[in-house]
C-alpha positions as CSV (number, residue, x, y, z in Angstrom):
1,X,100.4,25.8,-60.1
2,X,100.0,26.4,-56.4
3,X,96.8,27.2,-54.7
4,X,97.1,29.7,-51.5
5,X,94.3,30.1,-49.1
6,X,94.0,33.5,-47.8
7,X,92.2,34.2,-44.5
8,X,89.2,35.0,-46.6
9,X,89.2,31.6,-48.1
10,X,89.8,29.9,-44.8
11,X,86.7,31.6,-43.3
12,X,84.6,30.4,-46.3
13,X,85.6,26.9,-45.8
14,X,84.9,27.1,-42.0
15,X,81.5,28.6,-42.8
16,X,80.6,25.9,-45.2
17,X,81.5,23.2,-42.6
18,X,79.4,24.8,-40.0
19,X,76.4,25.1,-42.3
20,X,76.8,21.5,-43.2
21,X,76.8,20.5,-39.5
22,X,74.0,22.6,-38.6
23,X,71.9,21.2,-41.5
24,X,72.5,17.7,-40.3
25,X,71.7,18.6,-36.8
26,X,68.5,20.2,-38.0
27,X,67.4,17.3,-40.1
28,X,68.0,14.9,-37.0
29,X,66.0,17.0,-34.8
30,X,63.1,17.4,-37.3
31,X,63.1,13.6,-37.7
32,X,63.3,13.1,-34.0
33,X,60.5,15.3,-33.2
34,X,58.4,13.8,-36.1
35,X,58.8,10.4,-34.6
36,X,58.0,11.4,-31.1
37,X,54.9,13.2,-32.4
38,X,53.9,10.0,-33.9
39,X,54.3,8.1,-30.8
40,X,52.7,10.5,-28.4
41,X,49.0,9.1,-29.0
42,X,50.4,5.6,-28.4
43,X,51.7,6.8,-24.9
44,X,48.7,8.8,-24.0
45,X,46.4,5.5,-24.9
46,X,48.8,3.3,-22.8
47,X,48.3,5.7,-19.8
48,X,44.7,5.9,-20.3
49,X,44.6,2.1,-20.3
50,X,46.5,1.9,-17.1
51,X,44.1,4.2,-15.3
52,X,41.3,2.3,-16.4
53,X,43.0,-0.9,-15.0
54,X,43.5,0.8,-11.6
55,X,39.7,2.0,-11.9
56,X,38.8,-1.6,-12.2
57,X,40.5,-2.6,-9.2
58,X,38.7,0.2,-7.2
59,X,35.3,-0.9,-8.7
60,X,35.9,-4.5,-8.0
61,X,36.5,-3.9,-4.3
62,X,33.1,-2.1,-4.1
63,X,31.3,-4.5,-6.3
64,X,32.5,-7.6,-4.4
65,X,31.8,-5.7,-0.9
66,X,28.1,-5.1,-2.0
67,X,27.7,-8.6,-3.2
68,X,29.3,-9.9,0.0
69,X,26.7,-7.9,2.1
70,X,24.0,-9.6,-0.1
71,X,25.4,-13.0,0.6
72,X,27.1,-13.8,-2.7
73,X,30.7,-15.0,-2.7
74,X,33.5,-13.6,-4.6
75,X,33.7,-16.7,-6.9
76,X,30.0,-16.3,-7.8
77,X,30.1,-12.6,-8.6
78,X,33.5,-12.4,-10.1
79,X,34.5,-15.9,-11.3
80,X,33.5,-14.9,-14.7
81,X,34.7,-11.6,-16.5
82,X,32.8,-8.5,-15.7
83,X,33.3,-5.7,-18.4
84,X,32.5,-2.0,-17.8
85,X,32.7,0.9,-20.4
86,X,34.0,3.9,-19.2
87,X,34.7,7.1,-21.1
88,X,36.4,6.0,-24.3
89,X,37.7,2.8,-23.0
90,X,36.6,-0.1,-20.6
91,X,38.0,-2.4,-18.0
92,X,37.4,-6.1,-17.4
93,X,37.8,-7.5,-14.0
94,X,37.9,-11.2,-13.0
95,X,38.9,-13.0,-9.7
96,X,41.3,-15.8,-10.9
97,X,42.1,-16.9,-7.3
98,X,45.0,-19.3,-6.8
99,X,47.4,-19.3,-3.9
100,X,47.4,-15.5,-4.3
101,X,43.7,-15.0,-3.9
102,X,44.2,-12.7,-7.1
103,X,42.0,-10.3,-8.9
104,X,43.0,-9.3,-12.5
105,X,41.8,-6.0,-14.0
106,X,42.4,-5.3,-17.7
107,X,42.2,-1.7,-19.1
108,X,41.6,-0.8,-22.8
109,X,41.9,2.4,-24.5
110,X,42.1,2.3,-28.2
111,X,44.8,-0.2,-29.2
112,X,46.4,0.0,-25.8
113,X,45.9,-2.8,-23.2
114,X,47.3,-2.7,-19.6
115,X,46.9,-5.2,-16.8
116,X,46.9,-4.8,-13.0
117,X,46.7,-7.5,-10.5
118,X,45.8,-7.3,-6.8
119,X,46.7,-10.2,-4.4
120,X,44.8,-11.1,-1.2
121,X,41.6,-9.5,-2.9
122,X,39.1,-11.0,-0.4
123,X,40.8,-9.0,2.2
124,X,40.0,-5.8,0.5
125,X,36.4,-6.8,-0.4
126,X,35.4,-7.8,3.0
127,X,37.7,-5.6,5.1
128,X,38.9,-8.9,7.1
129,X,42.2,-10.9,7.1
130,X,40.6,-14.1,8.5
131,X,37.5,-15.4,6.9
132,X,35.2,-18.0,6.2
133,X,36.1,-19.6,3.1
134,X,32.6,-19.6,1.9
135,X,32.6,-16.1,1.4
136,X,35.5,-16.5,-1.3
137,X,34.0,-19.5,-2.8
138,X,30.5,-20.7,-1.8
139,X,31.3,-24.4,-2.5
140,X,33.6,-24.2,0.7
141,X,30.8,-23.1,3.0
142,X,30.2,-24.4,6.5
143,X,28.6,-27.8,6.6
144,X,27.6,-30.7,8.9
145,X,27.7,-34.4,9.2
146,X,26.1,-36.2,12.1
147,X,27.3,-34.2,15.2
148,X,30.2,-32.5,13.4
149,X,30.3,-29.2,12.1
150,X,33.1,-28.3,9.4
151,X,34.3,-24.6,9.2
152,X,36.6,-24.1,6.2
153,X,38.6,-21.0,7.2
154,X,41.1,-18.9,5.2
155,X,44.1,-16.8,6.5
156,X,44.6,-14.0,4.1
157,X,47.5,-12.6,5.9
158,X,51.1,-13.1,4.6
159,X,52.0,-14.6,8.1
160,X,50.8,-17.0,10.6
161,X,48.0,-15.9,13.1
162,X,47.5,-17.4,16.5
163,X,44.0,-18.1,18.0
164,X,43.7,-17.2,21.5
165,X,40.2,-18.5,22.1
166,X,36.9,-19.0,20.3
167,X,33.5,-17.7,21.4
168,X,30.1,-19.4,20.3
169,X,26.5,-19.1,20.4
170,X,24.1,-21.3,18.6
171,X,20.3,-20.6,17.8
172,X,19.2,-24.3,17.0
173,X,16.3,-24.8,14.5
174,X,15.8,-28.3,16.0
175,X,16.5,-29.7,19.6
176,X,17.8,-28.0,22.5
177,X,21.4,-26.7,23.7
178,X,24.3,-28.6,22.5
179,X,27.9,-29.3,23.9
180,X,31.3,-29.0,21.9
181,X,33.5,-31.9,23.0
182,X,36.4,-31.4,20.7
183,X,37.8,-29.2,18.1
184,X,40.1,-30.2,15.4
185,X,42.1,-28.3,12.9
186,X,43.6,-30.0,9.7
187,X,42.8,-33.4,11.1
188,X,44.6,-32.9,14.5
189,X,42.7,-32.4,17.7
190,X,43.5,-29.2,19.3
191,X,41.0,-29.0,22.0
192,X,39.4,-32.0,23.9
193,X,37.5,-31.0,27.1
194,X,37.1,-34.6,28.5
195,X,40.7,-35.7,27.8
196,X,42.2,-32.1,28.8
197,X,43.8,-31.6,25.5
198,X,45.9,-29.2,25.4
199,X,45.2,-28.6,29.1
200,X,42.7,-28.8,31.8
201,X,39.7,-26.6,31.0
202,X,37.5,-28.0,34.0
203,X,37.0,-24.3,35.5
204,X,35.1,-23.3,32.4
205,X,31.7,-21.8,33.5
206,X,30.0,-23.6,30.5
207,X,31.2,-27.1,31.2
208,X,28.1,-29.6,31.4
209,X,27.2,-33.1,30.9
210,X,28.7,-36.3,32.1
211,X,30.8,-39.2,30.9
212,X,30.9,-39.4,27.2
213,X,28.7,-36.4,26.8
214,X,30.8,-33.9,28.8
215,X,31.6,-30.8,26.9
216,X,31.3,-26.9,26.8
217,X,27.6,-25.9,26.5
218,X,26.9,-23.4,23.7
219,X,24.1,-21.1,24.7
220,X,21.5,-19.4,22.4
221,X,22.2,-15.7,21.4
222,X,19.7,-14.8,24.3
223,X,21.7,-16.9,26.9
224,X,19.3,-19.6,27.2
225,X,20.0,-23.4,27.3
226,X,23.1,-23.7,29.5
227,X,23.7,-24.1,33.4
228,X,23.4,-21.3,35.5
229,X,26.3,-18.9,35.6
230,X,27.4,-19.9,32.0
231,X,29.0,-17.4,29.7
232,X,27.2,-15.9,26.7
233,X,28.9,-16.5,24.3
234,X,30.5,-19.6,25.5
235,X,34.3,-19.3,25.5
236,X,36.8,-22.0,24.3
237,X,39.1,-22.4,26.1
238,X,38.4,-20.5,29.5
239,X,41.2,-21.5,31.7
240,X,44.2,-21.0,29.2
241,X,45.1,-19.6,25.7
242,X,44.6,-21.8,23.0
243,X,47.8,-20.4,21.0
244,X,46.5,-22.2,17.8
245,X,48.9,-21.4,14.7
246,X,46.9,-20.8,11.5
247,X,49.4,-20.4,8.7
248,X,48.6,-18.2,5.5
249,X,46.0,-20.2,3.3
250,X,43.0,-22.4,3.7
251,X,42.3,-24.8,6.6
252,X,39.3,-26.5,8.0
253,X,38.2,-26.5,11.7
254,X,35.8,-29.3,12.9
255,X,33.5,-28.7,16.0
256,X,32.4,-32.1,17.4
257,X,29.2,-31.8,19.6
258,X,27.5,-34.2,21.8
259,X,24.3,-34.4,19.8
260,X,23.4,-34.3,16.1
261,X,21.2,-31.4,16.7
262,X,23.6,-29.1,15.1
263,X,21.4,-27.3,12.6
264,X,20.7,-23.5,13.3
265,X,22.4,-20.2,13.2
266,X,25.9,-19.8,14.7
267,X,28.0,-16.8,15.8
268,X,31.6,-17.7,16.1
269,X,34.2,-15.2,17.2
270,X,38.0,-15.8,16.9
271,X,40.3,-13.6,19.1
272,X,43.8,-13.7,17.5
273,X,47.0,-11.9,16.9
274,X,50.4,-12.4,15.2
275,X,52.1,-13.5,18.3
276,X,51.1,-15.4,21.5
277,X,51.7,-12.4,23.4
278,X,48.5,-11.0,22.1
279,X,49.5,-7.3,22.8
280,X,47.4,-6.3,19.8
281,X,44.5,-8.7,19.7
282,X,41.9,-8.8,16.8
283,X,38.5,-10.3,16.4
284,X,37.0,-12.1,13.5
285,X,33.3,-12.5,13.8
286,X,31.6,-15.1,11.5
287,X,27.9,-15.7,11.3
288,X,26.5,-18.7,9.2
289,X,23.6,-21.1,9.2
290,X,23.6,-24.9,8.8
291,X,20.4,-26.1,7.4
């Protein structure tokens, strides 16, 4: 027995195949849309958590700046987690420091958590790239020992900076004027007035003293305490550029005075640039008190 397909029979077969294919496609689309609909709230929460984490960064910058103005270090105000509820979620910020001087912000929305990190955070919260380390961590504040004053400093830039010269005033709480004899960085003497390191600075208007007490007289902020014709602030060096390289990270500068009467309020200005051409010099002003 032979079965013959007419044109009408072929059309029916093709129609059945098309309906079957369309059915499978429709089922797939419905399944895909259902899965997407289920995942949509998760994506929304994830984006909300990211937005909260970014908001935490912005909040931390202003928060740390206000604390900085009040004399509080970043480590003191953000060393422990600070959580802020915002809308239907929250963010938690914490300064974790390290070689990147990093702030961490974690945003939470529902079950979604997103984390954002900001390196060189102190430069954002203070607006400076070269700072006293004490504003980051108070345990590294300026201090004195006998006639030496130690200044822990931090270069927050990603490249080396070069110090052209330093300007100083000192309002002492005891004793009279004082003289800087040497300046050391990282254990190496970078300026020595008497021994002419790195060059002769005898034309400095603030030179004062004799013999072992020779140095650069540091005036008060009102200009008192130094010989006639001295500069206020004193400039070290005066006759040449210091060209002192400060790599990224922390370093300690030591000012060696001729007298142990180093207690008082200091104003120190560092003029620096990213090269020794000093075509675009910047000034970092640091004020601190030695008790």
